[in-house]
OpenMM code with the backbone's topology and positions (N, CA, C; nanometers):
from openmm import Vec3, app, unit

residues = "MET LYS ILE LYS ASP VAL ILE GLU THR VAL GLN GLY THR LEU LEU THR ARG GLY SER ASP LEU ASP VAL GLU ILE LYS TYR CYS GLY ALA MET ASP LEU MET SER ASP ALA LEU ALA TYR LEU PRO PRO GLY CYS MET LEU LEU THR GLY LEU LYS THR ILE GLN THR ILE ARG THR ALA GLU MET ALA TYR VAL THR ALA ILE LEU PHE VAL ARG GLY LYS MET PRO ASP ALA GLU THR ILE GLN LEU ALA GLU GLU LEU SER ILE PRO LEU ILE ARG THR ASN PHE GLY MET PHE GLU SER CYS GLY ARG LEU TYR GLN ALA SER MET ALA PRO VAL PRO LEU THR ARG ARG".split()
positions = [
    Vec3(1.1168, -3.1251, -0.3408),
    Vec3(1.1181, -3.1300, -0.1960),
    Vec3(1.0178, -3.0270, -0.1442),
    Vec3(0.9407, -3.0661, -0.0462),
    Vec3(0.8413, -2.9757, 0.0127),
    Vec3(0.9060, -2.8876, 0.1194),
    Vec3(0.8429, -2.7740, 0.1459),
    Vec3(0.8956, -2.6793, 0.2443),
    Vec3(0.9118, -2.7464, 0.3801),
    Vec3(0.8171, -2.8311, 0.4187),
    Vec3(0.8292, -2.8987, 0.5483),
    Vec3(0.9516, -2.9889, 0.5516),
    Vec3(0.9899, -3.0471, 0.4367),
    Vec3(1.1099, -3.1304, 0.4288),
    Vec3(1.2366, -3.0450, 0.4392),
    Vec3(1.2328, -2.9271, 0.3789),
    Vec3(1.3450, -2.8343, 0.3890),
    Vec3(1.3685, -2.7982, 0.5358),
    Vec3(1.2615, -2.7632, 0.6058),
    Vec3(1.2710, -2.7250, 0.7467),
    Vec3(1.3341, -2.8379, 0.8283),
    Vec3(1.2898, -2.9579, 0.8041),
    Vec3(1.3445, -3.0732, 0.8768),
    Vec3(1.4920, -3.0962, 0.8426),
    Vec3(1.5256, -3.0846, 0.7157),
    Vec3(1.6614, -3.1123, 0.6689),
    Vec3(1.7641, -3.0156, 0.7280),
    Vec3(1.7264, -2.8891, 0.7394),
    Vec3(1.8217, -2.7883, 0.7895),
    Vec3(1.7950, -2.7525, 0.9353),
    Vec3(1.7094, -2.8314, 1.0003),
    Vec3(1.6713, -2.8044, 1.1398),
    Vec3(1.6300, -2.6580, 1.1544),
    Vec3(1.5442, -2.6163, 1.0617),
    Vec3(1.5052, -2.4768, 1.0519),
    Vec3(1.3813, -2.4411, 1.1309),
    Vec3(1.3545, -2.3123, 1.1303),
    Vec3(1.2370, -2.2554, 1.1944),
    Vec3(1.1612, -2.1743, 1.0904),
    Vec3(1.0307, -2.1978, 1.0785),
    Vec3(0.9468, -2.1199, 0.9885),
    Vec3(0.9175, -1.9854, 1.0542),
    Vec3(0.9403, -1.8762, 0.9822),
    Vec3(0.9227, -1.7420, 1.0377),
    Vec3(0.7920, -1.6759, 0.9970),
    Vec3(0.7301, -1.7251, 0.8915),
    Vec3(0.6085, -1.6630, 0.8381),
    Vec3(0.4843, -1.7422, 0.8777),
    Vec3(0.3819, -1.6691, 0.9134),
    Vec3(0.2542, -1.7323, 0.9488),
    Vec3(0.1758, -1.7630, 0.8220),
    Vec3(0.0989, -1.8698, 0.8267),
    Vec3(0.0097, -1.9030, 0.7160),
    Vec3(0.0786, -1.9627, 0.5947),
    Vec3(0.2027, -2.0031, 0.6084),
    Vec3(0.2753, -2.0615, 0.4945),
    Vec3(0.2300, -2.2044, 0.4702),
    Vec3(0.2154, -2.2382, 0.3432),
    Vec3(0.1784, -2.3737, 0.3035),
    Vec3(0.3042, -2.4595, 0.3025),
    Vec3(0.3143, -2.5513, 0.3958),
    Vec3(0.4339, -2.6343, 0.4093),
    Vec3(0.4405, -2.7466, 0.3071),
    Vec3(0.3347, -2.7646, 0.2291),
    Vec3(0.3333, -2.8697, 0.1276),
    Vec3(0.3705, -2.8189, -0.0111),
    Vec3(0.4100, -2.6928, -0.0208),
    Vec3(0.4533, -2.6376, -0.1495),
    Vec3(0.5825, -2.7067, -0.1914),
    Vec3(0.5870, -2.7462, -0.3166),
    Vec3(0.7030, -2.8168, -0.3720),
    Vec3(0.8051, -2.7159, -0.4238),
    Vec3(0.9318, -2.7394, -0.3918),
    Vec3(1.0412, -2.6561, -0.4396),
    Vec3(1.1263, -2.7411, -0.5327),
    Vec3(1.1455, -2.6914, -0.6556),
    Vec3(1.2177, -2.7689, -0.7559),
    Vec3(1.3684, -2.7530, -0.7458),
    Vec3(1.4130, -2.6297, -0.7225),
    Vec3(1.5557, -2.5994, -0.7240),
    Vec3(1.5935, -2.5142, -0.6034),
    Vec3(1.7240, -2.5079, -0.5797),
    Vec3(1.7755, -2.4268, -0.4713),
    Vec3(1.8996, -2.3526, -0.5201),
    Vec3(1.9056, -2.2238, -0.4899),
    Vec3(2.0234, -2.1445, -0.5246),
    Vec3(2.0704, -2.0673, -0.4031),
    Vec3(2.2012, -2.0598, -0.3834),
    Vec3(2.2589, -1.9912, -0.2680),
    Vec3(2.3402, -1.8722, -0.3156),
    Vec3(2.3011, -1.7534, -0.2693),
    Vec3(2.3736, -1.6330, -0.3098),
    Vec3(2.3398, -1.5159, -0.2189),
    Vec3(2.4363, -1.4262, -0.2077),
    Vec3(2.4150, -1.3039, -0.1318),
    Vec3(2.4092, -1.1812, -0.2224),
    Vec3(2.4389, -1.1965, -0.3493),
    Vec3(2.4252, -1.0863, -0.4443),
    Vec3(2.2875, -1.0942, -0.5083),
    Vec3(2.2039, -0.9962, -0.4811),
    Vec3(2.0680, -1.0004, -0.5336),
    Vec3(2.0657, -0.9832, -0.6848),
    Vec3(2.1686, -0.9212, -0.7425),
    Vec3(2.1765, -0.9147, -0.8888),
    Vec3(2.1950, -1.0548, -0.9471),
    Vec3(2.2706, -1.1409, -0.8782),
    Vec3(2.2838, -1.2800, -0.9214),
    Vec3(2.1510, -1.3537, -0.9079),
    Vec3(2.0791, -1.3262, -0.8008),
    Vec3(1.9481, -1.3893, -0.7812),
    Vec3(1.8557, -1.3565, -0.8982),
    Vec3(1.8539, -1.2303, -0.9383),
    Vec3(1.7693, -1.1904, -1.0508),
    Vec3(1.8155, -1.2535, -1.1820),
    Vec3(1.9441, -1.2728, -1.1964),
    Vec3(1.9985, -1.3259, -1.3214),
    Vec3(1.9867, -1.4781, -1.3322),
    Vec3(1.9952, -1.5499, -1.2199),
    Vec3(2.0103, -1.6951, -1.2267),
    Vec3(1.8971, -1.7784, -1.1676),
    Vec3(1.8162, -1.7223, -1.0803),
    Vec3(1.7148, -1.8059, -1.0147),
    Vec3(1.5919, -1.8241, -1.1025),
    Vec3(1.5560, -1.9483, -1.1325),
    Vec3(1.4343, -1.9716, -1.2095),
    Vec3(1.3115, -1.9649, -1.1188),
    Vec3(1.1959, -1.9364, -1.1745),
    Vec3(1.0734, -1.9363, -1.0938),
    Vec3(1.0548, -2.0705, -1.0234),
    Vec3(1.0041, -2.0654, -0.9011),
    Vec3(0.9759, -2.1871, -0.8263),
    Vec3(1.0895, -2.2384, -0.7421),
    Vec3(1.2008, -2.1660, -0.7382),
    Vec3(1.3152, -2.2145, -0.6622),
    Vec3(1.3171, -2.1527, -0.5216),
    Vec3(1.4107, -2.2010, -0.4404),
    Vec3(1.4320, -2.1465, -0.3069),
    Vec3(1.5653, -2.0736, -0.3062),
    Vec3(1.5692, -1.9596, -0.2395),
    Vec3(1.6904, -1.8803, -0.2250),
    Vec3(1.7488, -1.9008, -0.0862),
    Vec3(1.8761, -1.9385, -0.0793),
    Vec3(1.9508, -1.9426, 0.0465),
    Vec3(2.0364, -1.8180, 0.0506),
    Vec3(2.0291, -1.7439, 0.1605),
    Vec3(2.1040, -1.6199, 0.1694),
    Vec3(2.1291, -1.5813, 0.3143),
    Vec3(2.2259, -1.4957, 0.3326),
    Vec3(2.2511, -1.4376, 0.4630),
    Vec3(2.1996, -1.2950, 0.4701),
    Vec3(2.1423, -1.2461, 0.3600),
    Vec3(2.0895, -1.1092, 0.3563),
    Vec3(1.9456, -1.1084, 0.4060),
    Vec3(1.9214, -1.0380, 0.5128),
    Vec3(1.7904, -1.0430, 0.5781),
    Vec3(1.7117, -0.9133, 0.5626),
    Vec3(1.7371, -0.8405, 0.4568),
    Vec3(1.6726, -0.7110, 0.4369),
    Vec3(1.5431, -0.7228, 0.3570),
    Vec3(1.4690, -0.6151, 0.3587),
    Vec3(1.3437, -0.6100, 0.2831),
    Vec3(1.3712, -0.6195, 0.1325),
    Vec3(1.4903, -0.5746, 0.0892),
    Vec3(1.5268, -0.5853, -0.0526),
    Vec3(1.5372, -0.7312, -0.0959),
    Vec3(1.5729, -0.8192, -0.0050),
    Vec3(1.5783, -0.9627, -0.0366),
    Vec3(1.4388, -1.0134, -0.0713),
    Vec3(1.3386, -0.9682, 0.0031),
    Vec3(1.2003, -1.0096, -0.0238),
    Vec3(1.1541, -0.9526, -0.1569),
    Vec3(1.1864, -0.8273, -0.1835),
    Vec3(1.1486, -0.7650, -0.3109),
    Vec3(1.2146, -0.8361, -0.4293),
    Vec3(1.3400, -0.8739, -0.4128),
    Vec3(1.4099, -0.9486, -0.5180),
    Vec3(1.3425, -1.0835, -0.5398),
    Vec3(1.3086, -1.1512, -0.4316),
    Vec3(1.2401, -1.2805, -0.4417),
    Vec3(1.1063, -1.2659, -0.5133),
    Vec3(1.0363, -1.1590, -0.4858),
    Vec3(0.9085, -1.1344, -0.5531),
    Vec3(0.9301, -1.1193, -0.7037),
    Vec3(1.0294, -1.0412, -0.7436),
    Vec3(1.0555, -1.0170, -0.8860),
    Vec3(1.1043, -1.1429, -0.9571),
    Vec3(1.1754, -1.2295, -0.8851),
    Vec3(1.2299, -1.3513, -0.9458),
    Vec3(1.1361, -1.4713, -0.9313),
    Vec3(1.0194, -1.4510, -0.8722),
    Vec3(0.9228, -1.5593, -0.8502),
    Vec3(0.9819, -1.6729, -0.7666),
    Vec3(1.0579, -1.6345, -0.6635),
    Vec3(1.1162, -1.7317, -0.5711),
    Vec3(1.0055, -1.7864, -0.4820),
    Vec3(1.0068, -1.9169, -0.4582),
    Vec3(0.9027, -1.9826, -0.3795),
    Vec3(0.9229, -1.9667, -0.2300),
    Vec3(1.0483, -1.9689, -0.1842),
    Vec3(1.0779, -1.9587, -0.0408),
    Vec3(1.2194, -1.9046, -0.0223),
    Vec3(1.2459, -1.8523, 0.0962),
    Vec3(1.3792, -1.8019, 0.1300),
    Vec3(1.4252, -1.8691, 0.2580),
    Vec3(1.5502, -1.9163, 0.2550),
    Vec3(1.6124, -1.9759, 0.3728),
    Vec3(1.7271, -1.8851, 0.4166),
    Vec3(1.7146, -1.8284, 0.5362),
    Vec3(1.8205, -1.7447, 0.5918),
    Vec3(1.9178, -1.8334, 0.6682),
    Vec3(2.0443, -1.8235, 0.6343),
    Vec3(2.1483, -1.9068, 0.6955),
    Vec3(2.2209, -1.8302, 0.8061),
    Vec3(2.3075, -1.9017, 0.8775),
    Vec3(2.3913, -1.8448, 0.9837),
    Vec3(2.3095, -1.7810, 1.0960),
    Vec3(2.1886, -1.8312, 1.1183),
    Vec3(2.1060, -1.7812, 1.2273),
    Vec3(2.0523, -1.6415, 1.2064),
    Vec3(2.0564, -1.5911, 1.0851),
    Vec3(2.0102, -1.4549, 1.0567),
    Vec3(1.8594, -1.4450, 1.0805),
    Vec3(1.8183, -1.3353, 1.1416),
    Vec3(1.6776, -1.3128, 1.1732),
    Vec3(1.6333, -1.1795, 1.1126),
    Vec3(1.5434, -1.1839, 1.0129),
    Vec3(1.4932, -1.0592, 0.9551),
    Vec3(1.4046, -0.9852, 1.0539),
    Vec3(1.3901, -0.8542, 1.0329),
    Vec3(1.3053, -0.7756, 1.1229),
    Vec3(1.1571, -0.7989, 1.0925),
    Vec3(1.0731, -0.7469, 1.1783),
    Vec3(0.9279, -0.7691, 1.1686),
    Vec3(0.8707, -0.7162, 1.0374),
    Vec3(0.9199, -0.6039, 0.9891),
    Vec3(0.8715, -0.5463, 0.8635),
    Vec3(0.9009, -0.6391, 0.7454),
    Vec3(1.0176, -0.6991, 0.7461),
    Vec3(1.0566, -0.7914, 0.6398),
    Vec3(0.9704, -0.9173, 0.6430),
    Vec3(0.9471, -0.9703, 0.7609),
    Vec3(0.8619, -1.0890, 0.7755),
    Vec3(0.7191, -1.0568, 0.7318),
    Vec3(0.6694, -0.9407, 0.7697),
    Vec3(0.5335, -0.9010, 0.7325),
    Vec3(0.5181, -0.8918, 0.5805),
    Vec3(0.6165, -0.8327, 0.5131),
    Vec3(0.6096, -0.8235, 0.3671),
    Vec3(0.6095, -0.9633, 0.3045),
    Vec3(0.6931, -1.0518, 0.3548),
    Vec3(0.6957, -1.1889, 0.3031),
    Vec3(0.5599, -1.2571, 0.3220),
    Vec3(0.4974, -1.2347, 0.4365),
    Vec3(0.3640, -1.2923, 0.4604),
    Vec3(0.2624, -1.2363, 0.3615),
    Vec3(0.2675, -1.1064, 0.3352),
    Vec3(0.1752, -1.0439, 0.2398),
    Vec3(0.1941, -1.1004, 0.0994),
    Vec3(0.3180, -1.1348, 0.0652),
    Vec3(0.3490, -1.1868, -0.0678),
    Vec3(0.3451, -1.3395, -0.0739),
    Vec3(0.3128, -1.4034, 0.0386),
    Vec3(0.3075, -1.5502, 0.0478),
    Vec3(0.4409, -1.6152, 0.0120),
    Vec3(0.5492, -1.5565, 0.0619),
    Vec3(0.6822, -1.6140, 0.0450),
    Vec3(0.7259, -1.6666, 0.1809),
    Vec3(0.7283, -1.7980, 0.1994),
    Vec3(0.7709, -1.8534, 0.3283),
    Vec3(0.9170, -1.8193, 0.3583),
    Vec3(0.9424, -1.7813, 0.4820),
    Vec3(1.0779, -1.7544, 0.5287),
    Vec3(1.1157, -1.8599, 0.6311),
    Vec3(1.2352, -1.9148, 0.6150),
    Vec3(1.2875, -2.0172, 0.7046),
    Vec3(1.4222, -1.9683, 0.7557),
    Vec3(1.4533, -2.0033, 0.8772),
    Vec3(1.5804, -1.9653, 0.9386),
    Vec3(1.6509, -2.0909, 0.9868),
    Vec3(1.7826, -2.0987, 0.9617),
    Vec3(1.8626, -2.2092, 1.0132),
    Vec3(1.9896, -2.1537, 1.0772),
    Vec3(2.0420, -2.2261, 1.1723),
    Vec3(2.1678, -2.1857, 1.2350),
    Vec3(2.2887, -2.2364, 1.1571),
    Vec3(2.2665, -2.3255, 1.0609),
    Vec3(2.3770, -2.3742, 0.9790),
    Vec3(2.4252, -2.2638, 0.8857),
    Vec3(2.5510, -2.2710, 0.8475),
    Vec3(2.6051, -2.1794, 0.7477),
    Vec3(2.5550, -2.2158, 0.6098),
    Vec3(2.5896, -2.1326, 0.5133),
    Vec3(2.5420, -2.1555, 0.3776),
    Vec3(2.5974, -2.2860, 0.3196),
    Vec3(2.7252, -2.3122, 0.3408),
    Vec3(2.7870, -2.4327, 0.2859),
    Vec3(2.7203, -2.5583, 0.3412),
    Vec3(2.7027, -2.5647, 0.4724),
    Vec3(2.6421, -2.6838, 0.5318),
    Vec3(2.4949, -2.6962, 0.4931),
    Vec3(2.4241, -2.5851, 0.4872),
    Vec3(2.2830, -2.5890, 0.4459),
    Vec3(2.2698, -2.6439, 0.3046),
    Vec3(2.3563, -2.5962, 0.2149),
    Vec3(2.3549, -2.6469, 0.0768),
    Vec3(2.3856, -2.7962, 0.0740),
    Vec3(2.4842, -2.8383, 0.1498),
    Vec3(2.5212, -2.9793, 0.1530),
    Vec3(2.4095, -3.0672, 0.2049),
    Vec3(2.3444, -3.0242, 0.3113),
    Vec3(2.2331, -3.1017, 0.3673),
    Vec3(2.1185, -3.1127, 0.2670),
    Vec3(2.0849, -3.0032, 0.2004),
    Vec3(1.9761, -3.0044, 0.1030),
    Vec3(2.0117, -3.0898, -0.0181),
    Vec3(2.1355, -3.0801, -0.0634),
    Vec3(2.1798, -3.1606, -0.1777),
    Vec3(2.1754, -3.3097, -0.1433),
    Vec3(2.2218, -3.3442, -0.0240),
    Vec3(2.2169, -3.4850, 0.0203),
    Vec3(2.0736, -3.5354, 0.0292),
    Vec3(1.9808, -3.4458, 0.0588),
    Vec3(1.8396, -3.4837, 0.0699),
    Vec3(1.7689, -3.4771, -0.0654),
    Vec3(1.8462, -3.4663, -0.1743),
    Vec3(1.7961, -3.4708, -0.3127),
    Vec3(1.7371, -3.3406, -0.3639),
    Vec3(1.7705, -3.2268, -0.3043),
    Vec3(1.7297, -3.0984, -0.3603),
    Vec3(1.8170, -3.0714, -0.4827),
    Vec3(1.7560, -3.0329, -0.5928),
    Vec3(1.8299, -3.0069, -0.7151),
    Vec3(1.8872, -2.8646, -0.7139),
    Vec3(2.0093, -2.8489, -0.7652),
    Vec3(2.0660, -2.7140, -0.7743),
    Vec3(2.0033, -2.6369, -0.8896),
    Vec3(2.0129, -2.5056, -0.8837),
    Vec3(1.9656, -2.4210, -0.9922),
    Vec3(2.0480, -2.4518, -1.1172),
    Vec3(1.9830, -2.4740, -1.2310),
    Vec3(2.0591, -2.4952, -1.3561),
    Vec3(2.1460, -2.3737, -1.3865),
    Vec3(2.2636, -2.3953, -1.4384),
    Vec3(2.3588, -2.2862, -1.4633),
    Vec3(2.3358, -2.2159, -1.5952),
    Vec3(2.2170, -2.1612, -1.6121),
    Vec3(2.1873, -2.0805, -1.7305),
    Vec3(2.1206, -1.9531, -1.6820),
    Vec3(2.1449, -1.8469, -1.7569),
    Vec3(2.0814, -1.7187, -1.7215),
    Vec3(1.9360, -1.7203, -1.7658),
    Vec3(1.8548, -1.6447, -1.6908),
    Vec3(1.7140, -1.6339, -1.7275),
    Vec3(1.6968, -1.5447, -1.8468),
] * unit.nanometer
topology = app.Topology()
chain = topology.addChain("A")
for resn in residues:
    res = topology.addResidue(resn, chain)
    for name in ("N", "CA", "C"):
        topology.addAtom(name, app.Element.getBySymbol(name[0]), res)
């Protein structure tokens, strides 16, 4: 699924400038524990989270996450968005909760993260 399809599916808003909306995302994982993100997210996946801190961006960088979707209407601060832009990690925001966002993406054929540790 492409980033532009993700945005449409979750009625989201792109927060980062210069993001390539045609980037393909293979998997999606939803978590608020960044230690789980490091342990379970494979490269090329999208992270769904309610954590809007700069540490979320740093974790995504280390895990080679392709994009981040902030749920529950969470809005990261300008410093966090700027770092994501520098690292070319698209940030998306949706007003849906994590459960509904996951359901919408799954219905639209987004594959879940395989349940194996990296």
